[in-house]
N, C-alpha and C positions, 0 to 999 in steps of 0.2 A: 684895485681895478685899471684897466688897459686905458692909456691915456687918448689914442686915437676908436673909431667902431671897430667895434666887434663884426668883420664882415662872414655873412653867410653865404653859401655857397648854395645854388638851387640850380633845380630847370625852371622853363617857364611857363610850363604848361596852367593852367587855371589851378590843378590839386597841387601839385607841387607849390605853386605860389602860396596858397591856403597853408600847405605844412609849415613851409619857413616862415611866414606869417605870425601860424599858431607859436613855433617857437620862439619866434622873435616876443609876443607877446608875454611868454612864459619869462622869460632872461629878466623883462621891465619888471613884470608882474615881484619876482625872486628879487632884482637887484633893485629894484628904484631906477630914478633918473641917473645916477651917474655910468649906467651901460648904456650905448647908444648904439646898437644892433642894428644892422645896413643891409641891404639884399644884394648880390653878387651873382644876376642871371647867366646861368651858361647852360651852352647850347650842346648837349649832348650826341655820341653815336647814333643812339636810339630815336632820338629827336631827327635826325635827320635823312633816317630810314621809315619812307613812309608808304610804300608800296609793296614792300615781300615781309613775311613773317622774319620774324627780328631773332628765331633759332637758325636762320639761314647763315648767320653772319655771328652766331659765337652765344647769342641771348644773353646770359648772367654775364652783367659788368657792363653791357652797352647802355645803361642809365645814368652808370656810374662813376664810369673812370676819367671824364675828363672835371667831374668833380675833383674827383680822390687828384689828379695830378696839381688841380691850383691849391688843394689843401699842401700836397709836397711839396709844392712851390715856395709857398708863402702868401699866395695872390688871393685866399679866402682861410678863415680862422676855423671854422665849422662846414661842415657840408651837412643838408637835411633831406635823409630817403626817406622813400616807402620801404619800411624794409624787407619787404618779399624779395624787393631789386638788387639787394645787399648779394654779392658771390657770401659763401661759407668762409671763404679765407680773403680776408682786405690785404690791401698790398702790405709789404711791410713799411712800418713806421707809423702806420694809422692802427685809430682805435674805436668801438662804437664807446662814448662816451654818456649816453642817455638812450633810453628806450622809453618812451612815453607810456602814459596808461592808453592801453589799445584800447581799440573802438570793436563798434562789433565785424566778428571777423569773416559774418554769413555771405555768402552771394544773393543775391535779390536777380530776381526773374522779371526782364520785361520785353511785353510785347502786346503789340496793337491788334492781334489774332485770336487769342485764346487766353483765359486768366491764369492757366498753368502750365508745367510744361508738360505736365501729364495730357493736359485738354489738346494739345496741340495735334492737329490732324496727321495723318499718316502723310510723309514726305514733304513734311513744312522744313523751312530751312532756318536754321540756328546760324547766327553770325558771333565769331569769336576768335581771336587769335591765340587764346590759351588753349593749349596742349591737354593741361585736367581737366578745365570743364569743359571740351571735345568728346575726350574718351570718356567722363563721367555721365556725361549725355549720352552716349552711342554704346553704354554697359545699358542703360535704363530704358532707353529708344533707340536700339537701333534702326529704327524704320527713318530717323528724322534725317535728314542730309545736314552735314555743318560745314561752313565757307568761311574762311580768311575774314574776318573784319578788324580793321587795327583801325589806330587812332587814340585823342582822349575820349574822356565820358562824355563832351558833348558832341564829338565828332560822331561818334557809335551810335548816340540817341539819335542823331542828326539822317544819318544813315537810315537808321530804323524807319526813321517818318518817308525817307524817299523810295522805302520799299525791296532796300535791298537784301532785306531778312525779313521773315516772320517773327524773331524774337531773338532776344541778347543775352548775357548774362552780364552783371559788373559785380562788382563790389558793393555789398553797402555802404560800407564806411564812405567808400568815396562820395558815393550819391551824396549822404548827410552832411558831409563836410561841403559840398558844391551847393548848398539848398534845395538839392533837386529829389529829395525821398519820396516826392510825389509821383516821381516817373516809375517806382517799384510797380508790378503788378504784382507780385508773390515775393516773400520771401524764402530762402528754401531752407529746412531745418539740416545740421551740418551731418544728418542722416542722409539727406537725400543728395546733397555734394560738401562733401571733407574739403575745406577750403585749403587753398595756399599756402604754404608754408609760412607764417608771420604776416597774415595779410590782416589789415586794421591796425598796423601799426607802424609808428615812426620810430625813425632812428636818428640819431646825430653822432655824426662821424667826426673825430678832431683830431691832431697830430698827437699820437703814442708820449712825445715827450714834450709834450704845452703844457703841463702839467695847472698853472694859472687858468686856462681856457677850459680845461677839465675840470678844475674845483666848481666854477662858474656852472657848468651846465649839469652839475651831479645833482643837485634841488629838483631839476626835473625829470630825473627817471623814478619811473616804477616799479619798485623789484618784484611786484607779483608779477607783471607784465615781462618784464627782462628776461623773469626765470624759466615764463613758459615759453618765449622765445627762444630760448638758449637752449630748450630743450627739442622744441623744432628743427634749430639748427644744426644741432648734434644728429638728430636723423637724418638730415637732407647731407650733412657730410659724409654718414656713414655709408650713402646710396651713392655718393658723390656724383649726384642728381645734375642732369644741365636743363635748358630751355628745351630738349628734343626730346626730354623722357618727361612722361605725365605722372606728380609725384603730388599728392596732396598730407597734410598736416596739422595737424592740433593739440595742444594741449591746454589743458583747462584744471585750473588751481583752487583747492576749496578744503579749508579747514587743515593745512600746512600738507597738502596731499595730492599728486599730483593724478592726473590720467591722461593718459596720451593715446593718439588714433592715427596710424597711418597706413597710407594707400599709395600701392604703386600699379601702373594699368598700362596696357598698351594701347594707340593712340587710338584704334578701332574699339577700345572696351571689350575686345571678345576674352583678353585673358587679363585677370586681376589677382593681388594677392595684397591682405587686410592683417593688420597689427593692431592690439591694444595692451597696454601695458600700464599700470601704474603704481604709486611707491609713494614714499618721501620726497615733498618738495626739494628738499637739498639735493637729491640725487639726481634733478632733471637731464643734466647733461648725460648721464650715466644712461638713465631708460631713455632716451633719444637715439643714444648711440646703441644700445643693445638693441631698440625695436628694428633700426635701419640692418642692423645686422641681422636679427632673426630673419627679417624679409629677405633677406639676401640669399640666404641659409635657403630660404623655402620654394623662393622664386627659381633658382638655381645662379650657376655665375654668368651664365650668358645676357640675361633678360636685360640687364641694363645696357651692357655691350653691346645689341644686337638692334638696342632704340638707338646709339648715337651714331 
């Protein structure tokens, strides 16, 4: 056991702090009082950019790179992230040390104006910063208007109350973790709204050569969740997707088999391509990669390029 507190790098949003505290509690429960994990709050580029879509600044990595730097410089020992924020390729020297048991991956519909997405009146305004959500909303309801609504969960809910939009979409897992489940007007099935890759999962990153810390984290890893996430991330990597590309993907495991569904769309939802594949869970990464390559072949080589 280390002689000094294990430092956990985290963003300072309420949801990020909840996730970091969840990892901290897991470490204490697993290793007892001999371990004294402490939080180190780090402001990321994504936190500083408040008034413009993150995709204008590169998207992926904006919520992780300052924590990655702190890890590589030895200022913290681990980084805790929403897995959907992690780029498919981590900086050299870092590795995913644990994927915690995944929470509900579905999206929640939140509105003060209608009981469901289908019930919104024509011309209603949906606020979201997610191109994936925007594209799927426009695919099913092209008559709705979508605007950018940024901020943490509480901020977006407040903007909804202020009348900035008639509805918004949020990860159910985030609402649950913050004790805000009651804010959900309806929960969207994965057939209605396919989630973001790795939505609902918490990942812990450590230095690749820090065997002591990685051994401490190993008991927190949930193998089925890690396998499903590996499939989804392989799909994303095959597409070379960015935050400028509406991409959705979900892997589900049952009885040793994995079922994967993936979707790519244009931002206006007018063009989309869907794939579904299954096979043994042990082949998860290959299945995800094959699904991504299949979509690329069907969509054509310029589909992703013209969106970026």
